[in-house]
N, C-alpha and C positions, 0 to 999 in steps of 0.2 A: 908575478905578481905583487910580493913582498916589497918590492922595491918601487910599486908603480902608484905616482897621487891619484886615486879614483876622482879626486874633484877637481881636476885639471880636466877631464872629460866633459864635464857639464858644460864649460864655456864656448863647448862646440855649437849648443843647442841654446845657452840662456846667456844673457848678458853676464860679463865677467864680475859684475857687483851683486848678483842674485846672491848668492852663497854669503858673502861678505854681511850683507844687509840683514840677512837671516839670522845670521849668528848674533849680530846686534839685538836684533829683535828678541831673541831668545833669551840673551843675557839680561834686557830690561824686563821680560817677563819675570825671570825667577827672582830679581831685585825686589818686582813691584809685590810678587806673590808672597816674597819670604816677609815684607813689612806688613804685608795685610795681614799675615798668618801671626805675625808676633802681635800685632795690635788686638786683631779678633780674638785671638786665645789668652791675650794678656799676659803672656809668658813674660815682657821685660817688667810690665808692673808688678809682678809677682817677685821676680828677683830684687827689684827695688825696695819692695816692700820689705821683704825677707831681711835686705840688708839693715833696713832702717830700725825694723824690729829686734834684731840681734845687737845692733849698735849698744854700745853702754854695759849688755850683759855678759861680754865676755872680755878679754884681753885684747889690745890694739895690735894687730898684724902689719906691722910695715918694713919698708927698706927690701933687705936682702933677703929676709924670710919670706914676704911675698912674691917677690923673684922668682925665689926657688920653688914655690908653690906653682907659679906660672910656667915655669919649666916643665915640673912634674906634669902638669896639667896637659902641655903640648906634647910631651914623650908619650907616656904611659897612656892617657885617656885619650887622646885625637891620635896620634900615629901607631900606636900599639893595640889600639882598641882593648885597653885593659880592663875595661868595664866587662865583658864577656867570659863567664866563668867557663862556658862551654868551648873546650877548645876545637871543635870541629866548626861552630857559629862563628867562632873568632877570625878562624883561618877564611872562612869564606867570606866573610865581612871585609877583610882585610883585601883578599884577593879582587874585590870588587871596587873596593875605595880604591887602591891603588891601580887599578885596571881603569876605572874611569877616568882619574886624573890624567892617566897617560892619554887614554883615547880622546878628551876632550882639549888638553894641550895640542895635541898632535894636529888633531882636526883645525883647530883655530891656526895654526903656523902654515898649514896647508892650504888652507882656504885665502888667508890674509898674505901670506908670503910668494906663495906660488901657485895664482888664482888659473894661471894658464899654462897650456903646454909649451908657451915660448921660451918659459925658464925652468931648466932642469931642476927638480926638487930632489935635493939630497935623500939618497936612500933611508938614510938614520930615520927620518921622520914617518913615511910611509911603514917603516918596520916596527916603529914604536905605537904606531895607530893600531896594527894588527896584533899586536902582544897585549896592546892594553885592551881591544875589544875581546880578545879571548879570556882575557882574565876575569873581565866582567861575564860574559857567557858561563864561564866554569863556575866562579864563585855563586854566581847568583841562579843559575838552574841546579846546583848543588844545593843551596840554602830551599829552593823551591818546592823538589822534589823528595829530599830526604831530611832536612832540617827542620821546618816549619815546625811548630808547636802545634797548628791543629793537624798537620799530618803525621807525624812522627809519635806525638802523645795523645792526642785524642783520635787518630784513625780515618779524618776525612780524607775524601779525595784530594789530590794535587791539584784538580782540574777545577776546586770548589774556588769561586770568584768572590771578594767582600771589597767593601769601600776602601779599605787599609792595606789592598793588594794594588791600589792603582800605582804607586810608584813603582814597586819592582816588576809588576807586568808592564807600564811603559817604556821602563828602561830594558827591560828584556827584548820587546817587540823594536826598540828603536835598534839597539846594536846589532840584535839577530839579522834585521831587515840591510842594515849598514854592511854585515859581512855578506851576506848573500848577494847585495848590489854589487859590491865592489869585487866579490869572486867571480861574478858573470861579465865583467867588464866595467862596469860604470856606465856612465852615459845617463840620458834623459829619457826615463820610460816609466812603466807601471812599478817596477822595485823602486825608483827614486821617489815617486811621490807619495807612495806607501810609507817609506823611508821619512818623508819630510812629516806627513801626518802624525806619524808614531812619536816623531821627536817634537811636534807642538803639542802634541798631548802629555809629552814628560814633561817640558820646561813649563807650558802653559798650564799645567794640572797643579802647579805648588799650592796653591791654597787648600786643596781638597787632598795631597797625598803627604808622605812623609819627607819631600824633599827637603823642606824647610827646617826639619829637624837636626841636619848635618851641621848648620849654621850657628843653632843657638844651643847645640847639645854641649861644646867645648865651654860655654859661659857655664852652663850648670853643673859642670863639673870642677870647673875653679872656684866657684861659689861654695859647692860642697866641701872641699878639700880646704877652703877658707874659715868655714863653719866649723869645720873640725879642729881647725889649729887654734881657734881664738875660742872653743871651749862651749861654744853653743850649740854644734852639731844639729843646725837646722832643726832645733827642737826636735829630732829624734833620740832614740836612747842610745846612749854609748855602750862601749864593750867591757864595763863596770857597774857595778851595783852598789859598790862602797856607799856611794854619795847617796842618801836618801830623796834627794831632788832628783836624781837619775832614775830610780826605783818607780816613784811618782809617775813618770813618763809613759808608763806600760799601760795600754788601755784593759789590761787584762789582769785582775786580780791574782789569777792562779801564776804568771809569769813573773810576778814584782820579786819574788824570793827565790825563782828557780835557776836553777845552774845555766849559764852561759851556752853550754852547748846542749841544752835541749832540744829535741827535735831535730836536730840533724841527722838521725838515722834514716830521714827519707832521701837525704841523697845517696844512701847505698844502693840504691836501685833507680834505675832510668825509668821514667813514668811511661811504660807501653803497655798500659794494662788495660786498653780497648778492646 
């Protein structure tokens, strides 16, 4: 089972180009949805406007330093998900992220490179597909039932659904159905079409889910690091109050002269007080 291309069996009932065309349409849906999401939420406008506002207020960051910041962003913020302070959530996110990449890449290779059973699929690709899909399921189910803030901290039922859950729910539905479909021999049947529908919701629902978040999040992390390097700090308070201008950035008078570690006692106890 782990060495069999589950998509090759589809060609016995549907044209070989069906799945290839489907993947192309899903790619275009993600591209269009991301552009729409960026324009609708004006995230790109915000970053450009913020860069214009900060220009001239801090020192110029160029050349090697800018390249170093780009590398730090790629390694720490993107590849290692360094923005997560909660180690459990970070591990769950990394499992889901790298699993999803393996799952998508292996799917594309098997669908485009070995669409029928006439050409033997190298065993490594089905194996990577299984590894990637299982990583997604472990990471996402762990997050869904045990790590989500409204479940772990607020005491809500894990079966409570909200609009913000569209991405993770559709991802879990798509990959879960894919695993069950492949484990039962593949082919074209009810499970296959449910898998297709769940995948359409996943990739077609980009404007209404957090899917596009993964694309502009690195840009936000990069801009944040640049603003720290040039001294503007994205108009947010820095880690020092020696500068009068920094003190004035605080919205509360109480905090302007308070110690930098004031209030951190809340981190001593996890929020499980429901």
